[in-house]
C-alpha positions in Angstrom: 16.7 -27.0 16.8 15.4 -29.5 14.1 15.6 -28.7 10.4 11.8 -29.1 10.3 11.3 -26.4 13.0 13.8 -24.1 11.3 12.1 -24.4 8.0 8.7 -23.7 9.5 10.0 -20.7 11.3 11.7 -19.4 8.1 8.5 -19.5 5.9 6.8 -16.1 5.4 3.7 -15.8 7.5 0.4 -15.8 5.6 -0.1 -12.1 6.5 3.3 -11.3 4.9 2.4 -13.2 1.8 -0.9 -11.5 1.5 0.7 -8.1 1.9 3.3 -8.9 -0.8 0.5 -10.1 -3.1 -1.3 -6.8 -2.6 1.9 -4.8 -3.3 2.5 -6.8 -6.5 -1.0 -6.0 -7.7 -0.6 -2.3 -6.9 2.7 -2.1 -8.7 1.2 -3.8 -11.8 -1.8 -1.4 -11.8 0.6 1.5 -11.6 2.6 0.2 -14.4 -0.5 -0.3 -16.5 -1.8 3.2 -15.7 -4.9 1.9 -13.9 -4.2 2.7 -10.2 -5.4 6.2 -10.0 -8.9 5.2 -11.2 -9.1 2.1 -9.0 -11.1 1.6 -5.9 -10.1 -0.4 -2.8 -12.7 -3.0 -3.9 -11.2 -3.3 -7.3 -7.7 -3.7 -5.9 -9.0 -6.4 -3.5 -10.7 -8.2 -6.4 -7.5 -8.1 -8.5 -5.5 -9.4 -5.6 -8.1 -12.2 -5.1 -8.8 -11.3 -1.5 -11.8 -9.9 0.3 -12.2 -6.2 0.9 -12.0 -6.9 4.6 -8.6 -8.6 4.2 -7.3 -5.6 2.2 -8.4 -3.2 4.9 -6.6 -5.3 7.5 -3.4 -4.5 5.8 -4.0 -1.1 4.3 -6.6 1.5 5.5 -6.6 3.6 2.3 -5.1 4.1 -1.1 -2.6 6.4 0.6 -1.4 3.5 2.7 -1.1 1.4 -0.5 1.1 4.0 -2.1 3.1 4.3 1.1 4.1 0.7 0.8 5.4 1.4 -2.7 7.9 3.8 -1.1 9.2 0.9 0.9 9.9 -1.0 -2.3 11.9 2.0 -3.6 14.0 2.0 -0.4 15.6 -1.3 -1.4 16.3 -0.2 -5.0 20.2 -0.5 -5.4 20.3 2.7 -7.4 18.6 4.7 -4.6 20.8 3.1 -2.0 23.8 4.2 -4.1 22.5 7.7 -4.4 22.7 8.0 -0.6 26.2 6.6 -0.6 27.4 8.8 -3.5 26.8 12.1 -1.8 29.3 11.1 0.9 32.2 10.2 -1.4 35.4 11.8 -0.1 35.7 14.2 -3.1 32.6 16.3 -3.6 33.6 16.9 -7.2 33.4 13.2 -7.7 30.2 12.9 -5.6 28.3 15.3 -7.9 28.4 13.4 -11.2 28.1 10.1 -9.4 25.0 11.2 -7.5 23.3 12.5 -10.7 24.1 9.3 -12.6 22.6 7.2 -9.8 19.5 9.4 -9.5 18.9 8.9 -13.3 19.4 5.2 -12.9 16.8 5.2 -10.1 14.3 7.2 -12.2 14.8 4.9 -15.2 14.4 1.7 -13.1 11.1 2.8 -11.7 9.9 4.9 -14.6 6.8 2.8 -15.4 5.4 3.3 -11.8 6.6 6.9 -11.4 5.2 8.1 -14.7 1.7 7.1 -13.5 2.1 8.6 -10.0 3.7 11.9 -11.1 1.1 12.2 -13.9 -1.9 12.2 -11.5 -0.5 14.2 -8.6 -3.2 16.9 -9.1 -6.0 14.3 -9.1 -4.9 11.6 -6.6 -4.1 12.4 -3.0 -2.2 9.1 -2.7 0.1 10.0 -5.6 0.6 13.5 -4.2 1.7 12.1 -0.9 4.2 9.8 -2.4 5.7 12.6 -4.6 5.8 14.9 -1.5 7.7 12.3 0.5 10.1 11.6 -2.4 10.9 15.3 -2.7 11.5 15.7 1.0 13.8 12.6 1.0 15.7 13.8 -2.0 16.2 17.3 -0.6 17.5 15.8 2.7 20.1 13.8 0.8 21.1 16.5 -1.6 21.4 19.0 1.2 24.5 17.1 2.3 26.0 17.3 -1.1 25.2 21.0 -1.5 26.9 21.7 1.8 30.0 19.8 0.9 30.3 21.5 -2.5 29.8 24.9 -0.9 32.3 24.5 1.9 34.9 23.1 -0.4 34.7 26.4 -2.4 34.0 24.4 -5.6 30.9 26.3 -6.4 30.5 29.5 -8.5 31.2 32.8 -6.8 28.0 34.3 -5.5 26.0 31.0 -5.5 24.9 30.4 -2.0 24.5 27.0 -0.5 20.7 27.3 -0.6 20.9 28.1 -4.3 23.2 25.1 -4.9 20.6 22.9 -3.2 17.7 24.5 -5.3 19.6 23.9 -8.5 20.4 20.3 -7.5 16.8 19.7 -6.9 15.8 20.9 -10.3 18.6 18.9 -12.0 17.7 15.7 -10.3 14.0 16.0 -10.4 11.8 13.3 -12.0 10.2 16.1 -14.1 13.6 17.1 -15.6 14.5 13.5 -16.2 11.2 12.9 -17.9 11.5 15.9 -20.2 14.8 14.7 -21.5 13.6 11.2 -22.0 10.6 12.5 -23.9 12.9 14.5 -26.1 14.5 11.2 -27.1 17.6 10.9 -24.9 18.5 7.5 -23.5 19.1 7.2 -19.8 22.8 7.4 -20.3 22.5 10.5 -22.5 20.2 12.0 -19.9 22.7 11.4 -17.1 25.5 12.9 -19.2 23.5 16.0 -20.1 22.5 16.6 -16.5 26.0 16.2 -15.3 27.1 18.8 -17.8 24.3 21.2 -16.7 25.4 20.7 -13.1 28.9 21.7 -13.9 27.8 24.8 -15.8 25.3 25.9 -13.2 27.2 25.0 -10.0 31.0 24.8 -10.4 33.7 27.4 -10.9 
């Protein structure tokens, strides 16, 4: 195969470039706090494409937010959250998982603050938050099970309650409250790790 042919094949297709361009615009609008008030027409105009082109890639604002979930999936902190819950020692996995969750929230805070803030008003935001919670519960269920079967948890605290408490401790809402109270991301992680020890462990 010639170098020329390889380079041509390696270039992103126009449709991929257009999709990436749209995603960049949506992320910027979220960071600026403008997305929940925007129409598909306004998004197309900001991306400098026609409305028809936008609809070729995304049928609705829900689809636009759905693609933001895809950008989260490659965030190193979120990838490490999923690895942390499976560390050999569950007592090591617990603080490590909490630290990585806080790192993820902090790295995406500009976008998430907008989405979580308009959940009651914007079906697209509500769908993303719902999916995030389901994904987080699925991951934390493994950690809750490992902590429970290792008998590391407090007497009388069921596996289901371990999971419920982990969900509260690692929620964006809890993270946001601590940040609004003036904690840094590192202080927030430390405080949540301490809360987890007090609520969950013997």
